[in-house]
N, C-alpha and C positions, 0 to 999 in steps of 0.2 A: 318628645324631642322637637326642636325647632327645625322645620323642614325647608325654611326659606332659602338656605344656602346649599340645599341638596338638589340633585337632578333626579327626577324619576327615570326609570329604566328606559322608557321610550326616547326621551331627550338625550340621555347618556349614550344610548346606542348610536344615535345620529352624530353626536359630538365625537365619540371615540372610534367610530368606524367599525364597530362590532355588532352583529345581529343580536336581537334579544335572545334567540336560542343559544348563541355562542356565549353570551353573558351568563345565562343560567348554567351552562356547562362549566364555565370557568369558576363560577361560584361553588359548584359541587366539588370541583377538583382542588379548590383552595388557591387558585391562581389569582383571581380578582374577586374579593369578597365585598358585597355591598356594605355601606356604612350603617344602613338601617333597613330593617325588613318590618313592614307593618304587620303586627301580630294578628290582625283581623283579616285583612285582604291578602297578605303574603306579598304585597307589592314591594319591589326593591328600590332603594334610593342610594345614590352615590355622591361622594364629595366631588366638587369641581376639579380638585387637583388630581383626582383619579383618572381624569380624561387622558392625561399624559401616559399613565400606566397602560390604559386600554390601547392607545396607539402603539406603544412599544410591543404589547402582546400581539397586535395585528401584524406588525412588521416581522417579529420573530417567527410567527406561524407561517407567514408567507415565505420564509426561508426554510420551511419544512423542519423546523426544530420541534421535537416532541413536547407535548404539554408538560410532562414532568420536568423536562430540562428547562422549559420556560419558567416554571415555578421556582426552580432552584436558582436560576440566573437572576431573576427579579428579587429574590430574597438575599442575594449577595450584594457586594459593593459595586460601584461603577467600574473600578479597575477590572474586576472579574468579568463583567459584562463586555467591556471593550476587548479584553483578551479573547473571550469566546467568539465575538464577532469577527475578529481578525483571523482566528483559526478557522472559522466557518468559511470566510472568504478564500483563504488559502486552499482549503479542501475543495471548494467549488471550482476554483481556477484549475486545480489539478484534475478534477473530473472532466472539465471542459477540454483540457489538453489531451487527456486519454481519449475522449470521444473524437476530437479532431484528428488525432493520429490514427485511430481505428478506421475512420471514414476514408482518410487518404490511403491507408494500407489496403482497404477493401477495393477502392477505386483502382488502385494500381494493379491489384491481382486480377480484377475483372477486365481491365483494358490492356495490360501489358504482360501479365503473368509474373509469378514470383521470381523466375530465373532471370528476368530482365533487370531486377534490382538487387538480387542476392545470388551470387554464384556459389553453388554447393559442390564441395569436393569430398573425397574420402581419404582419410589417413589412418594409419595404424597406431593405436595408443599402446605404449609399453606397459608391462606390469609395474605397479607402483606401490611403495609403502608411504602412507600418508598420515599426517596429523589431522584429526577431524574434531570440529566443534559444531554441534547441531542444535537447532531450535525449531519449534513449530510456530510459524508466524505468518502474517499477511504482508502485503507490500508496504504498508505504512510503517512497519517495524523493521523492514529489511536492512536499510542503510545503517541504522544504529546498531543492529545485531552484528553485521559484518565488520563494521569498524572496531567494535569491542572485541569480537572474536579474533580478528587478525592481530590486533595489538597484543592480546594475550598469547596467541600462538607464536608470534615472532619473538616474544620474550622467552618462551620455552625453547624455541630453536636456537636463540643466542646463548643459552646456558650450556648447550651441548659441547661445542656449537655444532648444530646439524648442517650437513652439506645438502642444501636444497637443490633439487634436480630439475625444477621446472617452475613455471609461473603459478601463482596462486589461482585456485579455481573454486567455483561454487557448484554444488549438486542440488538440483531441485527435484524433489520426489513427487511433485504434483503441481497444480496451478497455484501460483503465488501472485495474487493481484489484490485490489482493494476490497474484493468480496470473498476471497477464498484464502484459507490458511493451509500451509503444507509444511512438511519437514524440509528444512533448508540446512545444508551442511557446508561450512567453510572448510576448505582443504588446502594443505601444504604437502607437497611430495618431497621426500628426502632420501638420500643414498642409504640403502639397507645395509651396506657393508661398512659404513662409517659410524660415527657417534650416534647413540640412540637417546631419545628423550627420557628424562627421569622426573620424578615428582610431578606428575601431570595433575593439573587442577581438576577438581570434580567436573565431570561432564565432557572432558577432553579425552579422546582415545586415539590409539594407533590402529590402523586398518590396512589390510592388503587389498589392492585392486588388481584384478587379473588383466592380462593383455586383452585388448578389445579393438574392434573396428569402429571408427567414428565418422559420422556424416557431419560436415562442418561448413560454416560460413563465417566471414569476418565483417565487422562493421566498425566505422571510425567516427570520431567527433560527436556531433549531435545525434547521429543515428545510433550511437552506442548508449544513449541515455534513455531512461524510461520516460514516456511509453513508446518512443519510436523503435526501440530495440525489439518490441514484441513482433514486429514484422519479420525480423530475422528468425525468431523461433518458429513462426508460422511457415516461413519459406523452407526451413530444414524439415519440419514435420511433413509438409506437402511433398517434398522431394522423396522422403523415405516411403511415404504411402504410394506415390506414383510409380516408384521403382521396385515395388513389391518386397521391400525389406521389412523385417520385424523390429520393433522398438525393444532394445535389449538392456535398458537401465535408465537411471535418472539423467536428464539432460544436464550438461555442464556449461557454465559460463566461465570462460578462461580469460584472465587478465593479461593479455599479450603486451599491452603498454598502458600504464595507468598513472595519471597525474595526481589523483586524489580529488579532482573536481569532476562531477558526473558528466557535464556536457563540454568538457575541454576539447578543443580540436585535435589534440595530440593523442587522445585516448584511442586505443584499438582493442576491441573485444572479439572473442571467438565463441560462437555457439557450437558446441560439439555434442552430438547425440549418439550414444552407443547403439549399434545396429547389428543384426544377425540375419542370416538367410531364413526366410520363412519356413515353418514346419511343413512338411509334405502333407 
């Protein structure tokens, strides 16, 4: 083979910004295969136009994109790569916003205390009959699930028609964030003595919730959007712990006033946590 238009691995390493060790690894994993390997010395040679690919690999790995994902993206078209980069940027901005909100919330708790920013009260929650649609998801799938679930549930309610007795709410059976999945239930309460739902879609059920005591706080506008709203959950949990109550069920997110846009100034949400007196 004519090697005059090929770069030996040392020169290619300098031009592409990847170490010789990294180039050997990317060769073994099929991400960047040399054009020619000397059968005697085992020395690797690369085409000059592969320098651009090497620089793309370096940039993608600096973004912490896994090697297998890099290989897949480079094997696809430019449109797929552009879409993946935009999605990665959105995810990075979201993580940064979560970190920023977490730091501000922690600073507020350390310097002011949660009760300075979130007033917690107790209210009595009546027994309810509810429509429920559940799914095990993390935060990335939460918005899409809730929108689809409530659209389907309101269609069922309209066929009754059911007499709804309160605002829609969500029950979280555990931590739901970008790193943890949990069972999330979209709920609609309706009058038990009125029309009853029929022909429920698969996965939708009717359930009875008993009367319960709830520790609550409300947030509005941007404070009601993720991740800022996490501070409200923390405030209620801290209040329950400090006042020696027991956690008595999944926390609820109640849509007191909802515009349909997550950070709209007119939104008003309530965090309501079932509580009970601690066991003796």
